[in-house]
A tleap script that builds the chain and sets N, CA, C and O, in Angstrom:
source leaprc.protein.ff14SB
mol = sequence {
  NMET VAL THR GLU VAL HIE THR ARG PRO VAL
  ILE LEU ARG GLU ILE LEU GLY GLU SER LEU
  ARG GLU LEU ARG THR SER GLU ASN LEU THR
  LEU ARG GLU VAL SER GLY ARG ALA GLN VAL
  SER LEU GLY TYR LEU SER GLU ILE GLU ARG
  GLY GLN LYS GLU ALA SER SER GLU LEU LEU
  ASN ALA ILE CYS GLY ALA LEU GLY VAL PRO
  LEU SER SER VAL LEU ARG GLN VAL SER ASP
  ARG ILE ASP SER LEU ARG THR ALA GLN VAL
  THR GLN LEU PRO LEU ARG PRO ARG VAL GLN
  ALA CALA
}
set mol.1.N position { 88.036 80.217 102.747 }
set mol.1.CA position { 87.982 80.444 104.359 }
set mol.1.C position { 88.486 80.568 104.356 }
set mol.1.O position { 89.060 80.327 103.293 }
set mol.2.N position { 89.502 81.313 105.722 }
set mol.2.CA position { 90.682 80.749 106.322 }
set mol.2.C position { 90.381 81.402 107.779 }
set mol.2.O position { 90.494 82.571 108.149 }
set mol.3.N position { 89.801 79.810 108.737 }
set mol.3.CA position { 89.598 80.866 110.075 }
set mol.3.C position { 90.264 80.520 110.821 }
set mol.3.O position { 90.304 79.339 111.166 }
set mol.4.N position { 91.546 82.112 111.673 }
set mol.4.CA position { 92.222 82.155 112.371 }
set mol.4.C position { 92.411 81.997 113.033 }
set mol.4.O position { 91.882 82.875 113.715 }
set mol.5.N position { 93.201 81.028 113.973 }
set mol.5.CA position { 92.938 80.619 115.829 }
set mol.5.C position { 94.109 81.093 116.302 }
set mol.5.O position { 95.189 81.101 115.713 }
set mol.6.N position { 93.776 81.622 117.758 }
set mol.6.CA position { 94.720 82.564 118.131 }
set mol.6.C position { 95.343 80.652 119.536 }
set mol.6.O position { 94.337 80.010 119.836 }
set mol.7.N position { 96.267 80.236 119.954 }
set mol.7.CA position { 96.237 79.737 121.083 }
set mol.7.C position { 97.094 80.767 121.705 }
set mol.7.O position { 97.787 81.611 121.136 }
set mol.8.N position { 96.925 80.547 123.028 }
set mol.8.CA position { 98.528 80.666 123.996 }
set mol.8.C position { 99.117 80.023 124.208 }
set mol.8.O position { 99.013 78.805 124.356 }
set mol.9.N position { 100.076 80.850 124.290 }
set mol.9.CA position { 101.356 80.232 123.712 }
set mol.9.C position { 102.054 79.451 125.835 }
set mol.9.O position { 102.036 80.107 126.876 }
set mol.10.N position { 102.546 77.925 125.648 }
set mol.10.CA position { 102.711 77.246 126.668 }
set mol.10.C position { 103.802 77.956 127.120 }
set mol.10.O position { 104.751 77.642 126.402 }
set mol.11.N position { 104.136 78.753 127.948 }
set mol.11.CA position { 104.670 79.642 129.233 }
set mol.11.C position { 105.326 78.275 130.194 }
set mol.11.O position { 104.728 77.778 131.149 }
set mol.12.N position { 106.635 77.842 129.703 }
set mol.12.CA position { 107.500 77.222 130.289 }
set mol.12.C position { 107.325 77.228 132.230 }
set mol.12.O position { 107.047 76.305 132.995 }
set mol.13.N position { 107.624 78.652 132.488 }
set mol.13.CA position { 107.669 78.957 133.797 }
set mol.13.C position { 106.297 78.368 134.042 }
set mol.13.O position { 106.517 77.745 135.081 }
set mol.14.N position { 104.787 78.126 133.701 }
set mol.14.CA position { 103.762 79.014 134.559 }
set mol.14.C position { 104.002 77.147 135.065 }
set mol.14.O position { 104.072 76.621 136.177 }
set mol.15.N position { 104.093 76.403 133.239 }
set mol.15.CA position { 103.351 74.844 133.832 }
set mol.15.C position { 104.966 74.228 134.562 }
set mol.15.O position { 105.225 73.081 134.199 }
set mol.16.N position { 105.495 74.556 135.043 }
set mol.16.CA position { 107.353 74.250 136.076 }
set mol.16.C position { 106.489 74.825 138.021 }
set mol.16.O position { 106.388 74.239 139.099 }
set mol.17.N position { 106.170 75.894 137.626 }
set mol.17.CA position { 105.227 76.102 139.036 }
set mol.17.C position { 103.897 75.190 139.738 }
set mol.17.O position { 103.437 74.613 140.723 }
set mol.18.N position { 103.704 75.687 138.050 }
set mol.18.CA position { 102.174 74.161 138.956 }
set mol.18.C position { 102.619 72.934 139.456 }
set mol.18.O position { 102.498 72.524 140.610 }
set mol.19.N position { 103.250 72.268 138.310 }
set mol.19.CA position { 104.415 71.372 138.913 }
set mol.19.C position { 104.192 71.718 140.276 }
set mol.19.O position { 103.154 71.854 140.923 }
set mol.20.N position { 105.557 71.847 140.607 }
set mol.20.CA position { 105.988 72.285 141.490 }
set mol.20.C position { 104.845 72.557 143.120 }
set mol.20.O position { 104.845 71.759 144.057 }
set mol.21.N position { 104.399 73.227 143.095 }
set mol.21.CA position { 102.689 73.783 143.482 }
set mol.21.C position { 101.984 72.385 143.939 }
set mol.21.O position { 101.831 72.226 145.150 }
set mol.22.N position { 101.621 71.541 143.205 }
set mol.22.CA position { 100.975 70.448 143.378 }
set mol.22.C position { 102.134 69.772 144.371 }
set mol.22.O position { 102.008 69.645 145.589 }
set mol.23.N position { 103.596 69.258 143.370 }
set mol.23.CA position { 104.338 68.622 144.683 }
set mol.23.C position { 103.765 68.331 146.308 }
set mol.23.O position { 103.298 67.473 147.056 }
set mol.24.N position { 104.352 70.275 146.170 }
set mol.24.CA position { 104.349 70.281 147.463 }
set mol.24.C position { 103.137 70.411 148.105 }
set mol.24.O position { 103.183 69.944 149.243 }
set mol.25.N position { 101.973 70.916 147.766 }
set mol.25.CA position { 101.072 69.801 148.069 }
set mol.25.C position { 100.588 68.689 148.328 }
set mol.25.O position { 99.950 68.407 149.343 }
set mol.26.N position { 100.765 68.213 147.731 }
set mol.26.CA position { 100.298 65.968 147.789 }
set mol.26.C position { 101.197 65.852 148.958 }
set mol.26.O position { 100.785 65.138 149.873 }
set mol.27.N position { 102.257 66.376 149.086 }
set mol.27.CA position { 103.515 66.332 149.561 }
set mol.27.C position { 102.233 66.921 151.573 }
set mol.27.O position { 101.950 65.984 152.319 }
set mol.28.N position { 101.892 67.960 151.858 }
set mol.28.CA position { 100.828 68.826 152.913 }
set mol.28.C position { 101.997 69.262 153.569 }
set mol.28.O position { 102.225 69.316 154.777 }
set mol.29.N position { 102.902 69.648 152.341 }
set mol.29.CA position { 104.081 70.815 152.549 }
set mol.29.C position { 103.358 72.123 152.295 }
set mol.29.O position { 102.579 72.276 151.354 }
set mol.30.N position { 103.727 73.275 153.392 }
set mol.30.CA position { 103.392 75.214 153.436 }
set mol.30.C position { 104.977 75.380 152.762 }
set mol.30.O position { 106.096 74.880 152.879 }
set mol.31.N position { 104.166 76.583 151.872 }
set mol.31.CA position { 105.734 77.805 151.717 }
set mol.31.C position { 106.649 77.387 152.327 }
set mol.31.O position { 107.425 76.476 152.037 }
set mol.32.N position { 106.583 78.306 153.577 }
set mol.32.CA position { 106.876 78.571 154.903 }
set mol.32.C position { 108.140 77.409 155.053 }
set mol.32.O position { 109.288 77.752 155.333 }
set mol.33.N position { 107.630 75.592 154.758 }
set mol.33.CA position { 108.599 74.620 155.160 }
set mol.33.C position { 109.895 74.205 154.084 }
set mol.33.O position { 111.043 73.805 154.279 }
set mol.34.N position { 108.951 74.571 152.640 }
set mol.34.CA position { 110.288 74.075 151.496 }
set mol.34.C position { 110.451 75.416 151.406 }
set mol.34.O position { 110.355 75.210 150.196 }
set mol.35.N position { 110.613 76.666 151.497 }
set mol.35.CA position { 111.791 77.732 151.408 }
set mol.35.C position { 112.231 77.893 152.738 }
set mol.35.O position { 112.339 79.064 153.102 }
set mol.36.N position { 112.536 76.936 153.630 }
set mol.36.CA position { 113.413 76.957 154.636 }
set mol.36.C position { 114.105 76.096 154.245 }
set mol.36.O position { 115.300 76.376 154.156 }
set mol.37.N position { 113.627 74.596 153.820 }
set mol.37.CA position { 115.042 73.728 153.284 }
set mol.37.C position { 115.652 74.171 151.756 }
set mol.37.O position { 116.811 73.931 151.417 }
set mol.38.N position { 114.888 74.698 151.104 }
set mol.38.CA position { 115.618 75.426 149.715 }
set mol.38.C position { 115.851 76.108 150.050 }
set mol.38.O position { 116.342 76.667 149.069 }
set mol.39.N position { 116.056 77.302 151.489 }
set mol.39.CA position { 116.470 78.286 151.275 }
set mol.39.C position { 116.681 79.282 150.498 }
set mol.39.O position { 117.667 79.815 149.989 }
set mol.40.N position { 115.302 79.473 150.503 }
set mol.40.CA position { 114.868 80.546 149.378 }
set mol.40.C position { 114.082 81.439 150.147 }
set mol.40.O position { 113.659 80.851 151.142 }
set mol.41.N position { 113.612 82.946 150.078 }
set mol.41.CA position { 112.795 83.578 150.178 }
set mol.41.C position { 111.256 82.820 150.013 }
set mol.41.O position { 111.291 82.136 148.990 }
set mol.42.N position { 110.162 82.741 150.568 }
set mol.42.CA position { 108.945 82.626 150.978 }
set mol.42.C position { 108.612 83.387 150.040 }
set mol.42.O position { 108.881 82.810 148.987 }
set mol.43.N position { 108.158 84.405 149.849 }
set mol.43.CA position { 107.579 85.312 148.672 }
set mol.43.C position { 107.894 84.489 147.322 }
set mol.43.O position { 107.090 83.770 146.730 }
set mol.44.N position { 109.870 84.867 146.784 }
set mol.44.CA position { 110.284 84.138 145.612 }
set mol.44.C position { 109.677 82.906 145.580 }
set mol.44.O position { 109.397 82.486 144.457 }
set mol.45.N position { 109.472 82.391 146.290 }
set mol.45.CA position { 108.856 80.756 145.786 }
set mol.45.C position { 107.542 81.001 145.008 }
set mol.45.O position { 107.252 80.594 143.882 }
set mol.46.N position { 106.922 81.643 145.729 }
set mol.46.CA position { 105.695 81.573 146.042 }
set mol.46.C position { 105.480 82.556 144.874 }
set mol.46.O position { 104.374 83.038 145.118 }
set mol.47.N position { 105.795 82.938 144.096 }
set mol.47.CA position { 106.483 83.743 142.364 }
set mol.47.C position { 106.657 83.211 142.026 }
set mol.47.O position { 106.107 83.314 140.929 }
set mol.48.N position { 107.483 81.905 142.094 }
set mol.48.CA position { 107.818 81.241 140.765 }
set mol.48.C position { 107.056 79.615 140.692 }
set mol.48.O position { 107.363 78.792 139.830 }
set mol.49.N position { 105.685 79.289 142.127 }
set mol.49.CA position { 104.992 78.375 142.262 }
set mol.49.C position { 103.458 79.105 140.911 }
set mol.49.O position { 102.466 78.433 140.630 }
set mol.50.N position { 103.661 80.150 140.499 }
set mol.50.CA position { 102.704 81.592 139.873 }
set mol.50.C position { 102.755 81.110 138.997 }
set mol.50.O position { 101.857 80.802 138.214 }
set mol.51.N position { 103.952 80.932 138.955 }
set mol.51.CA position { 104.651 80.766 136.824 }
set mol.51.C position { 105.248 82.642 136.652 }
set mol.51.O position { 105.514 83.153 135.564 }
set mol.52.N position { 105.331 83.315 137.904 }
set mol.52.CA position { 106.165 84.950 138.028 }
set mol.52.C position { 106.854 85.125 137.806 }
set mol.52.O position { 106.954 86.153 137.136 }
set mol.53.N position { 108.513 84.077 138.207 }
set mol.53.CA position { 109.529 84.102 137.872 }
set mol.53.C position { 109.963 82.745 136.934 }
set mol.53.O position { 109.457 81.745 136.425 }
set mol.54.N position { 111.106 83.356 137.061 }
set mol.54.CA position { 112.479 82.145 136.722 }
set mol.54.C position { 113.047 81.704 137.558 }
set mol.54.O position { 113.903 82.277 138.232 }
set mol.55.N position { 112.625 80.477 137.672 }
set mol.55.CA position { 113.885 80.039 138.836 }
set mol.55.C position { 115.174 79.542 137.860 }
set mol.55.O position { 115.000 79.274 136.671 }
set mol.56.N position { 116.753 79.437 138.658 }
set mol.56.CA position { 117.835 78.986 137.794 }
set mol.56.C position { 117.507 77.781 138.289 }
set mol.56.O position { 116.812 77.465 139.255 }
set mol.57.N position { 118.274 76.968 137.262 }
set mol.57.CA position { 118.912 75.534 137.682 }
set mol.57.C position { 118.850 75.114 139.383 }
set mol.57.O position { 118.111 74.268 139.886 }
set mol.58.N position { 119.991 76.089 140.171 }
set mol.58.CA position { 120.655 75.540 140.372 }
set mol.58.C position { 119.227 75.679 142.413 }
set mol.58.O position { 119.310 75.254 143.565 }
set mol.59.N position { 118.137 76.585 141.537 }
set mol.59.CA position { 117.258 77.503 142.414 }
set mol.59.C position { 116.233 76.202 142.317 }
set mol.59.O position { 115.936 75.535 143.309 }
set mol.60.N position { 115.881 76.014 141.376 }
set mol.60.CA position { 114.858 74.559 141.606 }
set mol.60.C position { 115.661 72.926 141.626 }
set mol.60.O position { 115.050 71.904 141.939 }
set mol.61.N position { 116.907 72.950 141.287 }
set mol.61.CA position { 117.740 71.104 141.633 }
set mol.61.C position { 117.199 71.740 144.107 }
set mol.61.O position { 116.507 71.063 144.866 }
set mol.62.N position { 117.825 72.968 144.411 }
set mol.62.CA position { 117.023 73.246 145.457 }
set mol.62.C position { 115.698 72.812 145.918 }
set mol.62.O position { 115.382 72.172 146.921 }
set mol.63.N position { 114.958 73.327 144.914 }
set mol.63.CA position { 113.587 73.047 145.500 }
set mol.63.C position { 113.229 71.249 145.800 }
set mol.63.O position { 112.811 70.394 146.581 }
set mol.64.N position { 113.643 71.484 144.811 }
set mol.64.CA position { 113.383 69.887 144.659 }
set mol.64.C position { 113.195 68.935 145.753 }
set mol.64.O position { 112.368 68.132 146.183 }
set mol.65.N position { 114.992 69.667 146.130 }
set mol.65.CA position { 115.591 68.534 147.189 }
set mol.65.C position { 114.442 68.517 148.303 }
set mol.65.O position { 113.981 67.534 148.885 }
set mol.66.N position { 114.086 69.930 148.451 }
set mol.66.CA position { 113.158 69.920 149.689 }
set mol.66.C position { 112.106 69.301 149.372 }
set mol.66.O position { 111.803 68.371 150.119 }
set mol.67.N position { 111.458 69.506 148.523 }
set mol.67.CA position { 110.319 68.176 148.249 }
set mol.67.C position { 110.905 66.839 148.195 }
set mol.67.O position { 110.465 66.021 149.003 }
set mol.68.N position { 111.697 66.522 147.493 }
set mol.68.CA position { 112.235 65.298 147.877 }
set mol.68.C position { 111.892 63.867 147.270 }
set mol.68.O position { 111.651 62.732 147.682 }
set mol.69.N position { 112.021 64.662 145.863 }
set mol.69.CA position { 112.239 64.271 144.216 }
set mol.69.C position { 112.872 64.997 143.554 }
set mol.69.O position { 113.257 66.166 143.532 }
set mol.70.N position { 112.956 63.500 142.630 }
set mol.70.CA position { 114.836 64.545 142.256 }
set mol.70.C position { 113.921 65.888 140.000 }
set mol.70.O position { 112.811 66.029 139.486 }
set mol.71.N position { 115.402 66.389 139.658 }
set mol.71.CA position { 115.083 67.015 139.541 }
set mol.71.C position { 114.687 66.718 138.101 }
set mol.71.O position { 114.555 67.562 137.214 }
set mol.72.N position { 114.457 64.948 137.953 }
set mol.72.CA position { 114.789 65.307 136.277 }
set mol.72.C position { 113.273 64.829 136.633 }
set mol.72.O position { 112.494 65.760 136.433 }
set mol.73.N position { 112.678 63.743 137.064 }
set mol.73.CA position { 111.707 63.892 137.539 }
set mol.73.C position { 110.427 65.296 137.327 }
set mol.73.O position { 109.464 65.454 136.576 }
set mol.74.N position { 110.914 65.921 138.171 }
set mol.74.CA position { 109.604 67.623 137.862 }
set mol.74.C position { 109.602 67.811 136.335 }
set mol.74.O position { 108.509 67.891 135.775 }
set mol.75.N position { 110.904 67.900 135.510 }
set mol.75.CA position { 111.123 68.118 134.504 }
set mol.75.C position { 110.961 66.752 133.326 }
set mol.75.O position { 111.273 66.732 132.135 }
set mol.76.N position { 110.551 66.021 133.908 }
set mol.76.CA position { 109.509 64.959 132.865 }
set mol.76.C position { 108.416 65.123 132.604 }
set mol.76.O position { 107.811 65.180 131.533 }
set mol.77.N position { 107.995 65.245 134.099 }
set mol.77.CA position { 106.196 65.648 134.059 }
set mol.77.C position { 106.000 66.712 133.260 }
set mol.77.O position { 105.166 66.524 132.374 }
set mol.78.N position { 106.652 68.071 133.309 }
set mol.78.CA position { 106.104 69.027 132.712 }
set mol.78.C position { 106.700 69.176 131.662 }
set mol.78.O position { 106.615 70.224 131.021 }
set mol.79.N position { 107.693 67.767 131.141 }
set mol.79.CA position { 107.816 67.820 129.475 }
set mol.79.C position { 106.369 67.395 129.102 }
set mol.79.O position { 105.977 67.680 127.971 }
set mol.80.N position { 105.589 66.773 129.907 }
set mol.80.CA position { 104.925 65.590 129.781 }
set mol.80.C position { 103.300 66.490 129.369 }
set mol.80.O position { 102.673 66.330 128.322 }
set mol.81.N position { 102.932 67.365 130.448 }
set mol.81.CA position { 102.719 68.312 130.328 }
set mol.81.C position { 102.182 69.063 129.023 }
set mol.81.O position { 101.001 69.067 128.676 }
set mol.82.N position { 103.551 69.891 128.152 }
set mol.82.CA position { 104.106 70.926 127.598 }
set mol.82.C position { 102.477 69.656 126.264 }
set mol.82.O position { 101.316 69.768 125.868 }
set mol.83.N position { 104.172 68.238 126.158 }
set mol.83.CA position { 102.568 67.854 125.041 }
set mol.83.C position { 101.327 67.514 124.910 }
set mol.83.O position { 100.659 67.368 123.887 }
set mol.84.N position { 101.037 67.387 126.080 }
set mol.84.CA position { 99.525 67.683 125.932 }
set mol.84.C position { 98.544 68.321 125.766 }
set mol.84.O position { 97.436 68.174 125.250 }
set mol.85.N position { 99.542 69.666 126.689 }
set mol.85.CA position { 99.006 71.016 126.041 }
set mol.85.C position { 99.229 71.402 124.435 }
set mol.85.O position { 98.806 72.381 123.820 }
set mol.86.N position { 99.891 70.495 124.061 }
set mol.86.CA position { 100.424 71.273 122.314 }
set mol.86.C position { 99.686 70.067 121.554 }
set mol.86.O position { 99.439 70.372 120.388 }
set mol.87.N position { 99.348 69.017 121.847 }
set mol.87.CA position { 97.980 67.492 121.326 }
set mol.87.C position { 96.904 68.316 121.495 }
set mol.87.O position { 96.180 68.813 120.632 }
set mol.88.N position { 96.851 68.447 123.026 }
set mol.88.CA position { 94.760 69.311 122.958 }
set mol.88.C position { 94.963 70.607 121.778 }
set mol.88.O position { 94.042 70.570 120.962 }
set mol.89.N position { 95.766 71.517 121.563 }
set mol.89.CA position { 95.548 72.505 120.154 }
set mol.89.C position { 95.311 72.459 119.258 }
set mol.89.O position { 94.610 73.247 118.623 }
set mol.90.N position { 96.057 71.079 118.752 }
set mol.90.CA position { 96.413 70.476 117.380 }
set mol.90.C position { 95.200 70.044 117.201 }
set mol.90.O position { 94.649 70.584 116.241 }
set mol.91.N position { 94.289 68.930 118.011 }
set mol.91.CA position { 92.992 68.397 117.807 }
set mol.91.C position { 92.186 69.841 118.088 }
set mol.91.O position { 91.144 69.851 117.432 }
set mol.92.N position { 92.355 70.971 118.816 }
set mol.92.CA position { 91.166 71.483 118.537 }
set mol.92.C position { 90.624 72.509 117.624 }
set mol.92.O position { 89.550 73.109 117.671 }
set mol.93.N position { 91.989 72.608 116.451 }
set mol.93.CA position { 92.303 73.667 115.010 }
set mol.93.C position { 90.697 73.102 114.911 }
set mol.93.O position { 89.966 72.241 115.402 }
set mol.94.N position { 90.681 74.199 113.930 }
set mol.94.CA position { 89.094 74.048 112.884 }
set mol.94.C position { 90.059 73.210 111.685 }
set mol.94.O position { 91.256 73.490 111.626 }
set mol.95.N position { 89.634 72.458 111.001 }
set mol.95.CA position { 90.280 71.375 109.598 }
set mol.95.C position { 89.886 72.993 108.935 }
set mol.95.O position { 89.117 73.820 109.424 }
set mol.96.N position { 90.838 73.118 107.452 }
set mol.96.CA position { 90.809 73.878 106.981 }
set mol.96.C position { 90.157 73.746 105.480 }
set mol.96.O position { 91.094 73.728 104.681 }
set mol.97.N position { 88.788 73.639 104.742 }
set mol.97.CA position { 87.633 74.456 103.685 }
set mol.97.C position { 89.294 73.594 102.854 }
set mol.97.O position { 90.453 73.891 103.142 }
set mol.98.N position { 88.721 72.247 101.548 }
set mol.98.CA position { 89.910 71.425 100.706 }
set mol.98.C position { 88.714 72.943 99.381 }
set mol.98.O position { 87.586 73.314 99.055 }
set mol.99.N position { 89.719 73.092 99.255 }
set mol.99.CA position { 89.866 74.327 98.300 }
set mol.99.C position { 89.591 73.633 96.189 }
set mol.99.O position { 90.545 74.064 95.541 }
set mol.100.N position { 89.091 73.207 95.723 }
set mol.100.CA position { 89.607 72.137 95.126 }
set mol.100.C position { 89.487 73.244 93.644 }
set mol.100.O position { 89.293 74.451 93.497 }
set mol.101.N position { 89.744 71.954 92.617 }
set mol.101.CA position { 90.324 73.770 91.179 }
set mol.101.C position { 89.226 73.519 89.925 }
set mol.101.O position { 88.545 72.598 89.473 }
set mol.102.N position { 89.529 75.088 89.632 }
set mol.102.CA position { 88.590 74.840 89.268 }
set mol.102.C position { 88.591 73.840 87.243 }
set mol.102.O position { 87.529 73.504 86.720 }
savepdb mol mol.pdb
quit
């Protein structure tokens, strides 16, 4: 008997948005402040943070600049989070019962 496990796929734009929001709030910056510095609309920045829109590399660079962090640091953080989520998903998979030959 094989148990089928449905895990939610990792969506890059959601993990990236969470990371950007955490960076912004840790610096006590408002969406308005970051959107002004990055020259992106407040609504669009909000959608990026909520994982609803994918930002271009140029826009990500502008947002990171507005936050005062290198793009490479944000991407590294996102990559580490994805690795952690993947590891957690693998460890939660049920073990398949062994089938012994007759």
